TIRO-2110 file (N, C-alpha, C; in Angstrom, 1 decimal):
// TIRO-2110
0.8, -1.2, 0.0, N, 1, A
0.0, 0.0, 0.0, CA, 1, A
0.8, 1.3, 0.0, C, 1, A
1.9, 1.3, 0.8, N, 2, A
2.7, 2.6, 0.8, CA, 2, A
3.3, 2.8, -0.6, C, 2, A
3.6, 1.7, -1.3, N, 3, A
4.2, 1.9, -2.7, CA, 3, A
3.2, 2.5, -3.6, C, 3, A
1.9, 2.1, -3.5, N, 4, A
0.9, 2.7, -4.3, CA, 4, A
0.7, 4.2, -4.0, C, 4, A
0.9, 4.6, -2.8, N, 5, A
0.8, 6.1, -2.5, CA, 5, A
2.0, 6.8, -3.1, C, 5, A
3.2, 6.2, -3.1, N, 6, A
4.4, 6.8, -3.6, CA, 6, A
4.2, 7.0, -5.1, C, 6, A
3.7, 6.0, -5.8, N, 7, A
3.4, 6.0, -7.3, CA, 7, A
2.4, 7.1, -7.6, C, 7, A
1.3, 7.2, -6.8, N, 8, A
0.3, 8.2, -7.1, CA, 8, A
0.9, 9.6, -6.9, C, 8, A
1.7, 9.8, -5.9, N, 9, A
2.4, 11.2, -5.7, CA, 9, A
3.3, 11.5, -6.9, C, 9, A
4.0, 10.5, -7.3, N, 10, A
4.9, 10.8, -8.5, CA, 10, A
4.1, 11.1, -9.7, C, 10, A
3.0, 10.4, -9.9, N, 11, A
2.2, 10.7, -11.1, CA, 11, A
1.6, 12.1, -11.0, C, 11, A
1.2, 12.5, -9.8, N, 12, A
0.6, 13.8, -9.6, CA, 12, A
1.7, 14.9, -9.9, C, 12, A
2.9, 14.6, -9.7, N, 13, A
4.0, 15.5, -10.0, CA, 13, A
4.3, 15.5, -11.5, C, 13, A
4.3, 14.3, -12.1, N, 14, A
4.7, 14.2, -13.5, CA, 14, A
3.7, 14.8, -14.5, C, 14, A
2.4, 14.5, -14.2, N, 15, A
1.4, 15.0, -15.2, CA, 15, A
1.4, 16.5, -15.3, C, 15, A
1.4, 17.3, -14.3, N, 16, A
1.5, 18.8, -14.5, CA, 16, A
2.7, 19.2, -15.2, C, 16, A
3.9, 18.6, -14.9, N, 17, A
5.1, 18.9, -15.6, CA, 17, A
5.0, 18.6, -17.1, C, 17, A
4.5, 17.5, -17.4, N, 18, A
4.3, 17.1, -18.8, CA, 18, A
3.4, 18.0, -19.5, C, 18, A
2.3, 18.4, -18.9, N, 19, A
1.4, 19.3, -19.5, CA, 19, A
2.0, 20.7, -19.7, C, 19, A
2.8, 21.1, -18.8, N, 20, A
3.5, 22.4, -19.0, CA, 20, A
4.5, 22.3, -20.1, C, 20, A
5.3, 21.3, -20.2, N, 21, A
6.2, 21.1, -21.3, CA, 21, A
5.5, 21.1, -22.7, C, 21, A
4.4, 20.4, -22.7, N, 22, A
3.7, 20.3, -24.0, CA, 22, A
3.2, 21.7, -24.4, C, 22, A
2.6, 22.4, -23.4, N, 23, A
2.1, 23.8, -23.7, CA, 23, A
3.2, 24.7, -24.2, C, 23, A
4.4, 24.6, -23.5, N, 24, A
5.5, 25.5, -24.0, CA, 24, A
6.0, 25.1, -25.3, C, 24, A
6.0, 23.8, -25.6, N, 25, A
6.4, 23.4, -27.0, CA, 25, A
5.5, 23.9, -28.0, C, 25, A
4.2, 23.8, -27.8, N, 26, A
3.2, 24.2, -28.7, CA, 26, A
3.3, 25.7, -28.9, C, 26, A
3.5, 26.5, -27.9, N, 27, A
3.7, 27.9, -28.0, CA, 27, A
5.0, 28.2, -28.8, C, 27, A
6.1, 27.5, -28.6, N, 28, A
7.3, 27.8, -29.3, CA, 28, A
7.1, 27.5, -30.8, C, 28, A
6.4, 26.4, -31.1, N, 29, A
6.2, 26.1, -32.5, CA, 29, A
5.4, 27.1, -33.2, C, 29, A
4.3, 27.7, -32.6, N, 30, A
3.5, 28.7, -33.3, CA, 30, A
4.3, 30.0, -33.4, C, 30, A
5.2, 30.3, -32.5, N, 31, A
6.0, 31.5, -32.6, CA, 31, A
7.1, 31.4, -33.6, C, 31, A
7.6, 30.2, -33.8, N, 32, A
8.7, 29.9, -34.7, CA, 32, A
8.2, 30.0, -36.2, C, 32, A
7.0, 29.6, -36.5, N, 33, A
6.5, 29.5, -37.8, CA, 33, A
5.5, 30.6, -38.2, C, 33, A
5.3, 31.6, -37.4, N, 34, A
4.4, 32.7, -37.7, CA, 34, A
5.2, 33.6, -38.6, C, 34, A
4.7, 33.8, -39.9, N, 35, A
5.4, 34.7, -40.8, CA, 35, A
5.3, 36.2, -40.3, C, 35, A
6.4, 36.9, -40.6, N, 36, A
6.4, 38.3, -40.2, CA, 36, A
5.7, 39.1, -41.3, C, 36, A
5.0, 40.1, -40.9, N, 37, A
4.3, 40.9, -42.0, CA, 37, A
5.3, 41.7, -42.8, C, 37, A
4.9, 42.0, -44.0, N, 38, A
5.7, 42.8, -44.9, CA, 38, A
5.6, 44.3, -44.4, C, 38, A
6.7, 45.1, -44.6, N, 39, A
6.6, 46.5, -44.3, CA, 39, A
5.6, 47.2, -45.2, C, 39, A
4.8, 48.1, -44.6, N, 40, A
3.8, 48.8, -45.4, CA, 40, A
4.4, 49.6, -46.5, C, 40, A
5.6, 50.0, -46.5, N, 41, A
6.2, 50.8, -47.5, CA, 41, A
6.7, 50.0, -48.7, C, 41, A
6.7, 48.7, -48.6, N, 42, A
7.2, 47.9, -49.7, CA, 42, A
6.1, 47.7, -50.8, C, 42, A
6.4, 48.1, -52.0, N, 43, A
5.4, 47.9, -53.1, CA, 43, A
5.2, 46.4, -53.4, C, 43, A
4.0, 46.0, -53.6, N, 44, A
3.7, 44.6, -53.9, CA, 44, A
4.1, 44.2, -55.3, C, 44, A
3.9, 45.2, -56.2, N, 45, A
4.2, 44.9, -57.6, CA, 45, A
5.1, 46.0, -58.2, C, 45, A
6.2, 45.7, -58.9, N, 46, A
7.0, 46.8, -59.4, CA, 46, A
6.2, 47.6, -60.4, C, 46, A
6.4, 48.9, -60.4, N, 47, A
5.7, 49.7, -61.3, CA, 47, A
6.4, 50.1, -62.6, C, 47, A
7.7, 49.9, -62.6, N, 48, A
8.5, 50.2, -63.8, CA, 48, A
8.3, 49.1, -64.9, C, 48, A
8.0, 49.6, -66.1, N, 49, A
7.9, 48.6, -67.2, CA, 49, A
9.2, 48.6, -68.0, C, 49, A
10.0, 49.6, -67.9, N, 50, A
11.3, 49.6, -68.6, CA, 50, A
12.4, 50.1, -67.7, C, 50, A
13.6, 49.9, -68.3, N, 51, A
14.8, 50.4, -67.6, CA, 51, A
15.8, 50.9, -68.6, C, 51, A
16.6, 51.9, -68.2, N, 52, A
17.7, 52.4, -69.0, CA, 52, A
19.0, 52.0, -68.4, C, 52, A
19.9, 51.5, -69.2, N, 53, A
21.3, 51.1, -68.8, CA, 53, A
22.3, 51.4, -69.9, C, 53, A
23.5, 51.2, -69.5, N, 54, A
24.6, 51.3, -70.5, CA, 54, A
25.0, 50.0, -71.1, C, 54, A
25.0, 50.0, -72.4, N, 55, A
25.4, 48.8, -73.2, CA, 55, A
26.4, 49.2, -74.2, C, 55, A
27.6, 48.6, -74.2, N, 56, A
28.6, 48.9, -75.2, CA, 56, A
28.9, 50.4, -75.3, C, 56, A
28.8, 51.1, -74.1, N, 57, A
29.1, 52.5, -74.1, CA, 57, A
28.0, 53.4, -74.5, C, 57, A
26.8, 52.8, -74.8, N, 58, A
25.7, 53.7, -75.2, CA, 58, A
24.5, 53.4, -74.3, C, 58, A
23.6, 54.3, -74.3, N, 59, A
22.3, 54.2, -73.5, CA, 59, A
21.4, 53.2, -74.2, C, 59, A
20.9, 52.2, -73.4, N, 60, A
20.1, 51.2, -74.0, CA, 60, A
18.8, 51.1, -73.1, C, 60, A
17.7, 50.7, -73.8, N, 61, A
16.4, 50.6, -73.1, CA, 61, A
16.0, 49.1, -73.0, C, 61, A
15.6, 48.7, -71.9, N, 62, A
15.2, 47.3, -71.7, CA, 62, A
13.8, 47.3, -71.2, C, 62, A
13.1, 46.2, -71.6, N, 63, A
11.8, 45.9, -70.9, CA, 63, A
12.1, 45.4, -69.6, C, 63, A
11.2, 45.6, -68.6, N, 64, A
11.4, 45.1, -67.2, CA, 64, A
11.6, 43.6, -67.2, C, 64, A
12.7, 43.2, -66.6, N, 65, A
13.0, 41.8, -66.5, CA, 65, A
13.6, 41.1, -67.7, C, 65, A
13.8, 41.9, -68.8, N, 66, A
14.3, 41.3, -70.0, CA, 66, A
15.9, 41.2, -69.9, C, 66, A
16.4, 40.2, -70.6, N, 67, A
17.8, 40.0, -70.6, CA, 67, A
18.5, 40.8, -71.7, C, 67, A
17.9, 41.1, -72.8, N, 68, A
18.5, 41.8, -73.9, CA, 68, A
17.7, 43.1, -74.1, C, 68, A
18.4, 44.2, -74.5, N, 69, A
17.8, 45.5, -74.7, CA, 69, A
16.8, 45.4, -75.9, C, 69, A
15.8, 46.2, -75.8, N, 70, A
14.8, 46.4, -76.9, CA, 70, A
15.3, 47.4, -77.9, C, 70, A
16.2, 48.3, -77.3, N, 71, A
16.7, 49.4, -78.2, CA, 71, A
18.1, 49.8, -77.6, C, 71, A
19.1, 50.0, -78.5, N, 72, A
20.3, 50.6, -78.1, CA, 72, A
20.4, 51.9, -78.9, C, 72, A
20.5, 53.0, -78.2, N, 73, A
20.5, 54.3, -78.8, CA, 73, A
21.8, 54.7, -79.3, C, 73, A
21.9, 55.8, -80.0, N, 74, A
23.2, 56.4, -80.4, CA, 74, A
23.8, 57.3, -79.4, C, 74, A
23.2, 57.4, -78.2, N, 75, A
23.7, 58.4, -77.2, CA, 75, A
24.9, 57.7, -76.5, C, 75, A
26.0, 58.4, -76.6, N, 76, A
27.3, 57.8, -76.0, CA, 76, A
27.2, 58.2, -74.5, C, 76, A
27.4, 57.2, -73.6, N, 77, A
27.4, 57.3, -72.2, CA, 77, A
28.5, 58.3, -71.7, C, 77, A
29.6, 58.2, -72.4, N, 78, A
30.8, 59.1, -72.0, CA, 78, A
30.5, 60.6, -72.2, C, 78, A
29.5, 60.9, -73.0, N, 79, A
29.1, 62.3, -73.2, CA, 79, A
28.2, 62.8, -72.1, C, 79, A
27.8, 62.0, -71.2, N, 80, A
26.9, 62.4, -70.1, CA, 80, A
27.6, 62.7, -68.9, C, 80, A
27.0, 63.5, -68.0, N, 81, A
27.7, 63.8, -66.7, CA, 81, A
27.9, 62.6, -65.9, C, 81, A
28.9, 62.6, -65.0, N, 82, A
29.3, 61.4, -64.3, CA, 82, A
28.1, 60.9, -63.4, C, 82, A
27.3, 61.7, -62.9, N, 83, A
26.2, 61.3, -62.0, CA, 83, A
25.2, 60.5, -62.9, C, 83, A
24.9, 60.9, -64.1, N, 84, A
24.0, 60.2, -65.0, CA, 84, A
24.6, 58.9, -65.4, C, 84, A
25.9, 58.8, -65.6, N, 85, A
26.6, 57.6, -66.0, CA, 85, A
26.5, 56.6, -64.9, C, 85, A
26.7, 57.0, -63.6, N, 86, A
26.5, 56.1, -62.5, CA, 86, A
25.1, 55.6, -62.3, C, 86, A
24.1, 56.5, -62.5, N, 87, A
22.7, 56.1, -62.5, CA, 87, A
22.4, 55.1, -63.5, C, 87, A
22.9, 55.3, -64.7, N, 88, A
22.7, 54.3, -65.8, CA, 88, A
23.4, 53.0, -65.5, C, 88, A
24.5, 53.0, -64.9, N, 89, A
25.2, 51.8, -64.6, CA, 89, A
24.4, 50.9, -63.6, C, 89, A
23.7, 51.6, -62.7, N, 90, A
22.9, 50.9, -61.7, CA, 90, A
21.5, 50.6, -62.3, C, 90, A
21.1, 51.3, -63.3, N, 91, A
19.8, 51.1, -64.0, CA, 91, A
18.8, 52.1, -63.6, C, 91, A
18.2, 52.8, -64.5, N, 92, A
17.2, 53.8, -64.2, CA, 92, A
15.8, 53.2, -64.6, C, 92, A
14.9, 53.0, -63.6, N, 93, A
13.6, 52.5, -63.9, CA, 93, A
12.7, 53.5, -64.6, C, 93, A
12.0, 53.1, -65.6, N, 94, A
11.1, 54.0, -66.3, CA, 94, A
9.7, 53.4, -66.4, C, 94, A
8.7, 54.2, -66.0, N, 95, A
7.3, 53.7, -65.9, CA, 95, A
6.7, 53.4, -67.2, C, 95, A
6.9, 54.2, -68.3, N, 96, A
6.2, 54.0, -69.5, CA, 96, A
7.0, 54.6, -70.7, C, 96, A
6.4, 54.6, -71.9, N, 97, A
7.1, 55.1, -73.1, CA, 97, A
7.3, 56.6, -73.0, C, 97, A
6.5, 57.4, -72.3, N, 98, A
6.6, 58.8, -72.1, CA, 98, A
7.9, 59.1, -71.3, C, 98, A
8.1, 58.3, -70.2, N, 99, A
9.3, 58.4, -69.4, CA, 99, A
10.6, 58.1, -70.2, C, 99, A
10.5, 57.1, -71.1, N, 100, A
11.6, 56.8, -72.0, CA, 100, A
11.9, 58.1, -72.9, C, 100, A
10.8, 58.6, -73.5, N, 101, A
11.0, 59.8, -74.4, CA, 101, A
11.6, 61.0, -73.6, C, 101, A
11.2, 61.2, -72.4, N, 102, A
11.8, 62.3, -71.6, CA, 102, A
13.3, 62.1, -71.3, C, 102, A
13.6, 60.8, -70.9, N, 103, A
15.0, 60.5, -70.6, CA, 103, A
15.9, 60.7, -71.8, C, 103, A
15.4, 60.2, -73.0, N, 104, A
16.3, 60.2, -74.2, CA, 104, A
16.4, 61.7, -74.7, C, 104, A
15.3, 62.5, -74.5, N, 105, A
15.4, 63.9, -74.8, CA, 105, A
16.4, 64.6, -74.0, C, 105, A
16.4, 64.3, -72.7, N, 106, A
17.3, 65.0, -71.7, CA, 106, A
18.7, 64.6, -72.1, C, 106, A
19.0, 63.4, -72.6, N, 107, A
20.3, 63.0, -72.8, CA, 107, A
20.8, 63.4, -74.2, C, 107, A
19.9, 63.8, -75.1, N, 108, A
20.3, 64.2, -76.5, CA, 108, A
20.9, 65.5, -76.6, C, 108, A
END
């Protein structure tokens, strides 16, 4: 009989500890896999349809995401101010055909 009492006491200690560990594990799993929200300032979809870059020393126009230019102009990059050359090396995003026309007009 005394052994039965000892076993019951041990079980009464083990069950609450096991329940606490399971609860903490479940909490940790939900915290670990909860995705972080995107910052509000990040645009969901890129708005630029075109980009201007330097190709073979000249200003070129690309469609967004394209590997090859859709047009290579006769405008020599070396004739542009250094700031414009650096911007073109990084790539200038252009929203539409009107933006392309303004850029090329500025560089002509």
